[in-house]
Structure formats: C-alpha cells, structure tokens
C-alpha positions in Angstrom: -0.1 0.0 -0.1 1.4 3.4 -0.9 2.5 5.5 2.1 0.1 8.3 1.2 -3.0 6.0 1.1 -1.9 4.3 4.3 -1.5 7.5 6.1 -5.1 8.4 5.3 -6.4 4.9 6.3 -4.8 4.9 9.6 -5.2 8.5 10.5 -8.0 7.9 13.0 -6.1 5.0 14.4 -3.3 7.3 15.3 -0.5 5.2 13.6 1.6 6.3 10.6 4.6 4.6 9.2 8.1 6.2 9.6 11.1 5.4 7.7 13.8 3.9 9.9 17.3 5.3 10.1 18.9 2.0 8.9 16.4 1.3 6.1 18.4 0.6 2.8 18.8 -2.3 0.4 15.1 -3.0 0.0 14.1 -2.1 3.6 16.2 -4.6 5.5 18.1 -3.7 8.7 21.7 -4.6 9.0 20.6 -7.2 11.6 18.2 -8.7 9.2 20.7 -8.8 6.4 23.0 -10.9 8.8 20.2 -13.4 9.2 19.6 -14.3 5.4 21.1 -17.7 6.0 18.4 -18.9 8.2 16.7 -21.4 5.8 15.1 -18.9 3.7 12.8 -17.5 6.4 11.3 -14.1 5.4 11.7 -11.1 7.7 9.6 -7.9 8.0 11.3 -4.9 6.6 12.5 -2.2 9.1 9.6 0.2 8.2 6.9 -2.5 9.0 8.8 -3.5 12.1 8.5 0.2 13.3 4.9 0.2 12.4 4.1 -2.7 14.5 6.0 -1.5 17.4 3.9 1.6 17.4 0.7 -0.3 17.0 1.7 -2.3 20.1 2.4 1.0 22.1 -1.0 2.2 20.9 -2.7 -0.9 22.1 -1.2 -0.5 25.5 -2.8 3.0 25.7 -6.4 1.5 25.3 -9.4 3.1 23.5 -12.0 5.6 24.4 -14.9 3.6 22.9 -15.8 0.5 21.0 -16.0 2.3 17.6 -12.4 3.6 17.8 -11.1 0.2 18.8 -12.9 -1.5 15.9 -11.7 1.0 13.4 -8.1 0.7 14.8 -8.2 -3.1 14.7 -9.5 -3.1 11.0 -6.8 -0.7 9.8 -4.1 -2.9 11.5 -5.6 -6.1 10.2 -5.5 -4.6 6.7 -1.7 -4.1 7.0 -1.4 -7.8 8.3 -3.4 -9.2 5.4 -1.3 -11.0 2.8 1.8 -11.3 5.1 0.3 -12.7 8.4 3.0 -15.5 8.5 5.7 -13.0 8.3 4.2 -10.8 10.9 3.6 -13.7 13.2 7.1 -15.0 13.0 8.6 -11.5 13.6 9.5 -10.7 17.3 7.8 -7.3 17.2 4.9 -8.5 14.9 4.2 -11.5 17.1 3.9 -9.5 20.3 1.6 -7.0 18.5 -0.7 -9.7 17.1 -0.9 -11.4 20.5 -2.3 -8.1 22.0 -4.5 -7.4 18.9 -6.3 -10.9 18.6 -8.4 -10.6 21.8 -9.7 -7.3 20.5 -10.7 -8.8 17.1 -14.2 -10.1 16.3 -14.0 -13.9 15.9 -14.6 -13.9 12.1 -11.3 -11.6 12.1 -9.4 -14.1 14.1 -10.6 -16.9 11.8 -9.4 -15.0 8.7 -6.0 -14.6 10.3 -5.8 -18.2 11.1 -6.9 -19.0 7.5 -3.9 -17.1 6.2 -1.6 -18.8 8.8 -2.9 -22.1 7.5 -0.7 -21.9 4.5 2.0 -23.6 6.7 0.5 -24.2 10.2 3.5 -26.4 11.2 6.2 -23.8 10.4 4.4 -20.9 12.1 3.4 -23.1 15.2 6.8 -24.4 15.6 8.5 -20.9 15.5 9.5 -19.3 18.7 7.4 -16.2 17.8 4.6 -17.7 15.6 3.7 -20.3 18.1 2.5 -17.6 20.5 0.3 -16.0 17.8 -1.4 -19.5 17.0 -2.0 -20.0 20.8 -3.5 -16.5 21.1 -5.8 -17.1 18.1 -6.8 -20.5 19.4 -7.6 -19.1 22.8 -10.2 -16.7 21.3 -12.5 -19.7 20.6 -13.4 -19.3 24.3 -15.5 -16.2 23.3 -17.6 -18.1 20.8 -20.8 -18.0 22.9 -20.8 -14.2 23.3 -23.1 -13.7 20.3 -26.7 -12.9 21.2 -28.5 -15.4 18.9 -27.9 -18.9 17.8 -27.8 -17.9 14.2 -25.4 -15.0 14.7 -23.3 -17.3 16.9 -22.9 -19.9 14.0 -22.3 -17.2 11.4 -19.7 -15.4 13.6 -17.9 -18.6 14.8 -18.0 -20.8 11.6 -14.7 -19.5 10.1 -12.6 -19.8 13.4 -14.2 -23.1 14.3 -13.4 -24.5 10.9 -9.7 -23.2 11.2 -9.4 -24.9 14.7 -10.5 -28.2 13.3 -8.2 -27.7 10.2 -5.4 -27.0 12.6 -6.2 -30.2 14.6 -5.9 -32.2 11.4 -2.5 -30.7 10.6 -1.4 -31.6 14.2 -2.7 -35.2 13.7 -0.9 -35.4 10.5 2.4 -34.3 12.0 1.9 -35.2 15.7 5.4 -36.7 16.3 7.1 -33.5 15.1 4.7 -31.1 16.9 5.0 -32.8 20.3 8.7 -33.0 20.2 9.1 -29.3 19.3 9.8 -26.9 22.1 7.4 -24.3 20.6 5.1 -26.6 18.7 4.3 -28.7 21.8 3.0 -25.5 23.6 0.5 -24.9 20.8 -0.6 -28.5 20.9 -1.2 -28.2 24.6 -3.3 -25.0 24.0 -5.2 -26.9 21.3 -6.0 -29.6 23.8 -7.3 -27.0 26.3 -9.4 -25.4 23.7 -10.9 -28.6 22.3 -11.8 -29.7 25.8 -13.4 -26.3 26.7 -11.0 -24.9 29.4 -8.4 -22.3 29.0 -5.8 -20.9 31.6 -3.9 -17.7 31.6 -1.9 -16.8 28.4 1.5 -18.4 28.4 4.3 -15.9 29.2 8.0 -15.8 28.5 8.7 -14.4 32.0 9.9 -16.9 34.5 7.3 -17.6 37.4 8.1 -16.4 40.8 8.9 -18.8 43.7 5.3 -18.7 44.8 3.9 -19.3 41.3 6.4 -22.1 40.2 4.5 -25.1 41.9 1.0 -23.7 41.6 -1.3 -25.2 39.0 -2.8 -22.6 36.7 -6.5 -21.7 37.2 -8.6 -22.8 34.3 -11.8 -21.2 33.0 -14.4 -23.5 31.6 -16.4 -22.6 28.4 -18.9 -24.3 26.1 -17.6 -25.8 23.0 -19.1 -26.6 19.5 -20.1 -30.4 19.2 -17.4 -30.8 16.6 -14.6 -30.2 19.1 -15.9 -33.4 21.0 -15.0 -35.5 18.0 -11.8 -33.8 17.2 -10.7 -34.2 20.9 -11.3 -37.8 20.5 -9.4 -38.1 17.4 -6.5 -36.2 18.6 -6.1 -38.2 21.7 -6.1 -41.3 19.6 -3.3 -40.0 17.5 -1.3 -38.9 20.6 -1.6 -42.3 22.1 0.0 -43.8 19.0 3.1 -41.7 19.8 3.0 -42.7 23.6 6.6 -44.0 23.2 7.7 -40.4 22.8 6.1 -39.5 26.2 8.4 -41.6 28.1 11.7 -40.7 26.2 11.2 -37.0 25.6 10.6 -34.4 28.3 8.8 -32.0 25.9 6.4 -34.7 24.5 5.8 -35.9 28.2 4.4 -32.4 28.9 1.9 -32.8 26.1 0.7 -36.0 27.5 0.3 -34.6 31.0 -1.8 -31.8 29.6 -3.9 -34.3 27.5 -4.6 -36.3 30.8 -5.3 -33.3 32.9 -7.8 -31.6 30.6 -9.5 -34.9 30.0 -9.8 -35.6 33.8 -11.4 -32.2 34.1 -13.8 -32.3 31.0 -14.1 -35.9 29.9 -13.6 -38.2 32.9 -14.5 -41.4 31.0 -12.1 -40.7 28.3 -9.5 -39.9 30.9 -10.0 -43.2 32.7 -9.4 -45.0 29.3 -6.2 -43.1 28.6 -4.9 -43.7 32.0 -5.4 -47.4 31.8 -3.8 -47.5 28.3 -0.9 -45.5 29.5 -0.2 -47.8 32.4 -0.6 -50.8 30.2 2.0 -49.4 27.9 4.5 -48.5 30.7 4.2 -51.8 32.4 4.4 -53.8 29.2 8.0 -52.7 28.3 10.9 -55.2 28.7 13.0 -55.0 31.8 15.3 -57.3 33.8 13.6 -60.6 34.7 11.4 -60.2 37.8 11.8 -56.5 37.8 8.9 -54.1 36.9 9.7 -51.7 34.1 7.9 -49.0 36.1 11.0 -49.0 38.5 13.0 -47.9 35.4 10.7 -45.3 34.2 10.2 -43.8 37.7 14.0 -42.9 37.8 13.8 -41.1 34.5 13.1 -37.4 34.3 10.6 -37.3 31.3 8.7 -40.5 32.2 8.6 -40.0 36.0 6.7 -36.7 35.5 4.2 -38.5 33.3 3.7 -41.2 36.0 3.3 -38.5 38.5 0.4 -37.2 36.5 -1.0 -40.7 36.1 -0.9 -41.2 39.9 -2.5 -37.9 40.6 -5.5 -38.6 38.3 -5.9 -42.3 38.8 -8.9 -44.0 40.4 -8.5 -46.2 43.4 -8.2 -49.5 41.7 -5.5 -48.4 39.4 -3.4 -47.0 42.4 -3.9 -50.4 44.3 -2.7 -52.3 41.2 0.2 -49.9 40.8 1.4 -50.5 44.2 0.6 -54.3 44.5 2.1 -55.4 41.2 4.9 -53.0 40.7 6.0 -50.8 43.6 5.6 -53.1 46.8 8.9 -53.6 48.5 10.7 -50.8 46.5 9.0 -47.7 47.9 11.9 -46.8 50.3 14.5 -47.2 47.5 12.4 -45.0 45.2 12.0 -42.4 48.0 15.8 -42.3 48.3 16.2 -41.6 44.5 16.6 -38.0 43.4 13.9 -38.3 40.7 11.8 -41.1 41.9 11.0 -39.6 45.2 8.6 -37.2 43.5 6.3 -39.8 42.3 6.5 -41.5 45.7 5.1 -38.2 47.2 2.2 -38.2 44.7 1.5 -41.9 45.5 1.5 -41.1 49.2 -0.8 -38.0 48.7 -3.2 -39.9 46.4 -3.5 -42.9 48.7 -4.5 -40.8 51.8 -8.2 -41.7 51.1 -7.7 -45.2 50.0 -7.3 -48.5 51.8 -3.9 -48.6 50.3 -2.4 -45.9 52.6 -1.8 -48.1 55.8 0.1 -50.7 53.7 2.2 -47.9 52.0 2.7 -46.1 55.4 4.0 -49.4 57.0 6.7 -49.9 54.4 7.7 -46.2 54.0 7.9 -45.5 57.6 10.8 -48.2 57.9 13.0 -45.8 55.8 12.2 -42.6 57.5 15.7 -42.0 59.0 17.5 -42.8 55.7 15.0 -40.5 53.8 15.9 -37.8 56.3 19.6 -38.3 55.8 19.2 -38.1 52.0 17.3 -34.8 52.4 14.2 -35.8 50.6 12.0 -33.9 53.0 9.0 -33.6 50.7 8.5 -37.4 51.3 8.4 -37.1 55.0 6.1 -34.0 54.9 3.7 -35.6 52.5 3.7 -38.8 54.8 2.6 -36.7 57.7 0.0 -34.7 55.6 -1.4 -38.1 54.5 -1.6 -39.2 58.1 -3.6 -36.1 59.0 -5.9 -36.4 56.0 -6.6 -40.0 56.5 -6.8 -40.0 60.3 -4.7 -43.2 60.3 -1.2 -44.1 61.6 -0.8 -40.7 63.4 0.6 -42.2 66.6 3.1 -44.3 64.7 4.3 -41.4 62.7 4.9 -39.3 65.7 6.7 -41.9 67.5 8.9 -42.6 64.5 9.8 -38.9 64.2 10.7 -38.7 67.9 13.0 -41.7 67.4 14.5 -40.2 64.1 15.3 -37.0 65.9 16.7 -38.7 69.0 14.1 -37.3 71.4 12.0 -40.4 72.2 14.0 -41.5 75.2 14.4 -40.4 77.9 10.9 -39.0 78.1 12.1 -35.5 79.2 13.4 -35.0 75.6 9.9 -34.9 74.3 9.7 -31.2 75.3 12.5 -30.5 72.7 10.7 -32.0 69.8 9.3 -28.7 68.3 12.6 -26.9 67.7 14.1 -30.2 66.4 11.4 -30.8 64.0 11.3 -27.1 62.8 15.2 -27.1 62.3 15.3 -30.8 60.9 18.3 -31.3 63.4 18.7 -34.2 65.7 18.8 -33.6 69.5 22.7 -34.0 69.6 23.3 -31.6 66.7 20.7 -29.0 67.9 22.0 -28.9 71.5 25.6 -29.5 70.7 25.8 -32.6 72.7 28.5 -35.0 72.0 26.6 -38.0 73.2 23.1 -39.2 73.4 23.3 -39.6 77.1 21.5 -37.3 79.5 18.0 -35.8 79.6 18.4 -32.2 80.4 19.6 -29.9 77.6 21.3 -26.6 78.0 19.3 -23.4 77.0 19.7 -22.9 73.3 17.9 -19.9 71.5 15.5 -20.9 68.8 17.2 -20.9 65.4 17.4 -22.5 62.1 13.6 -22.7 61.3 13.4 -24.1 57.8 10.7 -24.3 55.2 10.2 -28.1 55.2 10.5 -28.3 59.0 7.7 -25.7 59.2 5.5 -27.8 56.8 6.1 -30.9 58.7 5.0 -29.4 62.1 2.0 -27.8 60.2 1.0 -31.3 59.1 1.5 -32.6 62.7 -0.5 -29.9 64.0 -3.6 -31.5 62.3 -3.2 -34.7 64.3 -5.7 -35.7 66.8 -3.1 -36.1 69.4 -0.9 -33.0 69.6 0.2 -33.1 73.2 4.0 -33.4 72.5 3.9 -30.3 70.1 1.9 -28.2 72.4 4.0 -29.1 75.6 7.2 -28.3 73.6 5.6 -25.0 72.5 4.9 -24.0 76.1 8.3 -24.9 77.1 9.8 -22.1 74.8 10.8 -18.8 76.3 8.7 -15.7 75.5 11.6 -14.5 73.4 11.6 -17.7 71.4 8.0 -17.3 70.8 8.5 -13.8 69.4 11.2 -15.4 67.2 8.7 -17.9 65.9 6.1 -15.3 65.2 8.5 -13.2 63.3 10.0 -15.9 61.2 8.7 -16.5 57.6 8.5 -20.2 58.3 8.0 -20.1 62.0 5.0 -17.8 62.0 2.9 -20.5 60.1 3.9 -23.1 62.8 2.8 -20.8 65.7 -0.4 -19.8 63.9 -1.4 -23.5 63.2 -0.6 -24.7 66.8 -2.5 -21.8 68.5 -5.5 -21.7 66.1 -6.1 -25.5 66.3 -5.8 -25.6 70.2 -8.8 -25.8 72.6 -9.6 -22.6 74.5 -7.8 -24.0 77.5 -4.8 -24.9 75.4 -4.8 -21.6 73.6 -5.0 -19.7 76.9 -1.8 -21.4 78.2 0.0 -20.5 75.0 -1.1 -16.8 75.2 -0.1 -16.7 78.8 3.4 -17.5 77.7 3.1 -14.7 74.9 2.1 -11.9 77.4 4.5 -9.1 77.2 5.2 -9.8 73.4 2.0 -8.7 71.9 3.2 -5.2 71.1 6.2 -6.4 69.4 4.1 -8.9 67.5 1.8 -6.2 66.3 4.7 -4.1 65.1 6.1 -7.1 63.0 5.0 -7.9 59.4 4.6 -11.6 60.1 3.9 -11.3 63.8 0.9 -9.0 63.1 -0.7 -11.6 60.8 -0.1 -14.3 63.5 -1.7 -12.1 66.1 -4.8 -11.3 63.9 -5.2 -15.1 63.3 -4.9 -15.8 67.0 -7.4 -13.0 67.6 -10.0 -14.6 65.1 -9.9 -17.9 67.1 -9.6 -16.5 70.6 -12.4 -16.3 73.2 -13.8 -13.0 74.5 -11.7 -13.2 77.6 -8.5 -13.9 75.7 -9.3 -11.0 73.3 -9.8 -8.8 76.3 -6.4 -9.8 77.8 -4.6 -9.1 74.4 -6.4 -5.7 74.0 -5.4 -4.7 77.8 -1.8 -5.1 76.9 -2.0 -3.3 73.5 -4.0 -0.1 74.4 -1.4 1.6 76.6 0.9 1.8 73.5 -1.8 3.5 71.4 0.5 6.1 69.8 3.1 3.5 68.8 0.7 1.1 67.4 -1.3 3.7 65.4 2.0 5.1 63.9 3.3 1.7 62.9 2.8 0.5 59.4 1.7 -3.0 60.5 0.3 -2.4 64.0 -2.1 0.3 62.8 -4.1 -2.4 61.0 -4.2 -4.5 64.2 -5.5 -1.4 66.1 -8.3 -1.0 63.6 -9.3 -4.6 63.2 -9.3 -5.2 66.9 -11.5 -2.1 67.3 -9.3 -0.9 70.2 -10.6 2.6 70.0 -14.0 1.1 71.0 -12.2 -0.8 73.8 -10.8 2.3 75.2 -13.8 4.6 75.0 -16.9 2.3 74.7 -16.0 -0.8 76.6 -19.5 -2.2 77.0 -20.3 -1.8 73.3 -16.9 -3.5 72.4 -17.7 -6.4 74.7 -21.1 -6.8 73.2 -19.8 -6.9 69.6 -17.1 -9.4 70.6 -19.5 -11.7 72.4 -21.7 -11.7 69.3 -18.9 -12.5 67.0 -17.8 -15.4 69.4 -21.4 -16.9 69.4 -21.5 -16.7 65.5 -18.1 -18.3 65.3 -19.2 -21.1 67.5 -22.5 -21.6 65.6 -20.7 -22.1 62.3 -18.0 -24.4 63.9 -20.8 -26.6 65.4 -22.3 -26.7 61.8 -19.3 -27.9 60.1 -17.9 -30.4 62.8 
C-alpha cells in the first residue's frame, strides 16, 4: 500500500509509518541482512517493524470507545493481510498480534488463522509464531458471546473451521509437533480449547517462587459439538506416539496436559487413557522379575508422566500400581533423586484409600534414611496423608521422635518442636557429643526451615498434639516472638494456636504476654496476632487488648500495627468498653455456631 494512502487509512487509528534510520537495500536492517542464511525465512522490513512496534504501543494505551477500537483493529488487520505469517514470525509483529487478537471479532481471528494455515506447522513451531497461534486458538473461548444462535454460528464458523483444520495438521504431524519446544505448547493449548477450558496466556517471563509449583487456574467454556469428536481423534493419534512421552520431556508435557484436561472435562475418556498409559508403561521389557516402572520412575521425562497418572488415577489403578509394581521398592524409590517425587504423589493420592496403611508401613521403615538423604518432601507428605486419612498418626509421631533422637528419655519430648522445625537431631541442635543425659542446655530458637515448618503444620492437624503443645509451652517468650516473626516459624505458631482448645490456647497466650506489642509491629507477627484473635475467646481477646492499648501512639503510627489497632476495634475498647464487649460476644457466638455446623 502506498505510504500516502496508508497514512489516510490509519489517520483515525493514530498510527503512521516512519522510515527507519537503517532502512536501505530494499528495507532490510543490518541485523536482518545478517540473518539471510536462516533457511530462507522471510523477515519484516524495518519500516513494518517500526509500524507494528507503534501499534503495540497504541494498544497498550487503550481506547475511548468501541467504535475507535474496531476502526483501529480493522486498519491494522489490513496491514497484516497478505503477510500474516511473516508478521507472526517476527518478534515485534508477534507481540503486537498477540495483543491485537483478543480485540478482534471472531471472524477476523478466523481470517488470520486461515492465512496462517498456509503452513501451520512452520508458524506453530516458530518461537514467535507459536505464541500467535496460541492466542488465536484461545479466542475460541469467546464463541458464545453472540446474542442469537444464528449469529453465533455465522460469527464462529470461520474460526471453528480453522481450529478443526489445525487439529488435522497436528494429527498428520503429531510426532514433530509434540517434540518441538514451541509446537508442543501450541498442541497443549489446542487440547485445552478442544476440551473447553483455558488457563492464563503463556508468558516468556519466569514464574516467581510462589507461582512455580501452583497449577494455573482454568476457566471452562462451552464448545461446539465438533470439538468433542476432534478431541477424541487427537487423543487417539497422540496415544499412537506414547513411546515419545516416556523418552522426551517436551512430549511428556503434552501427554500430561492431555490427561489433565480430559480428567477435568471428559472423565470417562481420561480413565481409558490412564489405563492404556499404564498398560504401555508396564509392558515394556525390563530385567527378569523387575517391573519396568522401576526404571521409568527414575527417568526425568517418564517420571513426570507417571506423577500425573498417579495424581489422576482411580483407587483400583493405584492399588494395582502398588501391589504389582512398587511393593517392596518404595523406600529405595524415596531415596532416589527423581523417583522420590512420584512416591510423594502416590502417598498423597493414597490418603483416602485402603492402600495408605500398607504404603505407610513400608515407607515408615526408611524415614531416617530418607531424612539423611534430604528428601523432606516425602516425610512431609507422609505426615500430611496421616493427618488427612486419620490413620497411623501415633506411629508417625513416635517414628519422628526416634528419628530426631528425642524419644528416650521422656524428658526430651519437650524439645521436639525446635528439632522438627530445624530438621536437626537432638545432639546436633543442643551441641551434645553423646546421646546420654536428659536435660539440655538453654539454646535460643534458630534454624527454622521451610520443610520443618511444613512438617509441624501437618503434625498440628493430628488428633493427638500433646507433644507439640508441651514443647511449644516450654519455649521462652523471646523464642515465641522469634517464631512469630520468622517466615517459616510464623505459620507453625499460627497453626498450633488456632487448632488448640480454648484452654490450650490460653496457656500459650499466657506465655506470650509481654510480646503482643512487638508482634503487632512485625510484618509476620501481626498476621499471627490477627489469626490468634480470630480464634480467641472474648476473655482472651480482652487480655490481648489490655496489653495493647497503653501503647496506642506507637501502634497507630506503625505500618503494621495500625491495621491491628483498627481490626481489633481498640478505640472502642478504650472509649466504649461495654459496646466493644457486646460486639465481641456476638462474634464469638456466631463463630461457635458455624463451627458446630461444620464439625
């Protein structure tokens, strides 16, 4: 399009092409000229790159009304038409298209997909183009937004046809797609769309620590009938490539997605797929008398697939897995750097099955060896499953007391909490050279670690918590403040106090007297104090309030404590005591009522 005509067309959209400083030799930049040897891949000229960069900036600004947005989108799509593949496979063009597609009407998305269908495989397996195809596929979740059924069919027909066409391309080239680092992500998005559930858009940014192990939230949507049949066909084709799922980590991730979305949306199909997957894994050749699963569980790619199978399996399949393949080998697997993760999943999945006591009896024999190896996730999950199932809790506690060398003599029981939280044995924690003696020297609370905190939080859910609570009450007020202010320890203190009876909570709060002001002024301590307040009786709340109110100016000026002052209604406590008492009594009765309903 001539620059003059284009300038008129995009005037209302606010975007005009500008010639780039490095534009020469047909519009290529020096960087692009240096990439001419990349298999003949075409590149956007510098003028177009600048144009799409400015489009992206304009999209980030937003639009005043729907008419302005629609006009802008049409203008940009006119520029994309005829070169959608080149735009999609350019870094700048890809980012711009990903932002643009959610603003397009569904027939417009379908038209872009139709142009990309010239070589779906090439664009999907491109590091930039794959993101565009994913974004286009995800727009199918909007297909029911139309007001009437006739309008719905007319609007979505093009896009639906293109999604089905893309599914056919994937089935024809499934092996290449699922092994490709970029194409595999597109297949995973296709599986989500065909099943009728989408998660948040994929990002190149690395997830933070809190997000890394959290499953993405999925949003369900209705799908056309044709997608049900396409999903069945696609899963059949993928199962023909199951060999890749146990040999290739990228392909394994595709199979995990397939099983997960089917479990959510097509449970009967999922059950069939799980059974067939296990049949394949257990039918491979191995050493005589040795289950092939014992080999697969120690492999990075196949172990992740088995983790997903365990997580989604029904009780009978779990029982068969343990009885015929894992029995007698669980401790060895728990000691392995890779296989210990599937053991954790099996321990979690068995918590509500008859399998758990048998699994526990075998696994508990290796607790000290597992601790020595440092695979604390196994120990924590074992404790959590004891809490969830309500079984083997006494055996678990005794086992831990022995493992941390505080079972005998009985006087050492009082030291169990610091040992569990630090994951150190009695001798190491108290710097004792021998295991003799029963009275330890005073050691300040230190070395509270993440897994130790999770272990105690699991133990806090046991029916019998006397050892933990006695140990907690033996800590000094300074140690309790340390616990309340520690990132890992604060969760422990909160769990132990809030799960205690009124009498037990009162004993702990008695030990905390004199520390409430410091807790209120701590980022973590204030949260613990609020949690304690929510579970406390009226008399306990009154005791806390009486300690806090003399330091009103300090509390109201502190960035954390001022929230405590407001939430505890301490101004009412000072000036309208009877009214405050009435409100707290009402809240206490309401809390007890709800507690009785759910118990």
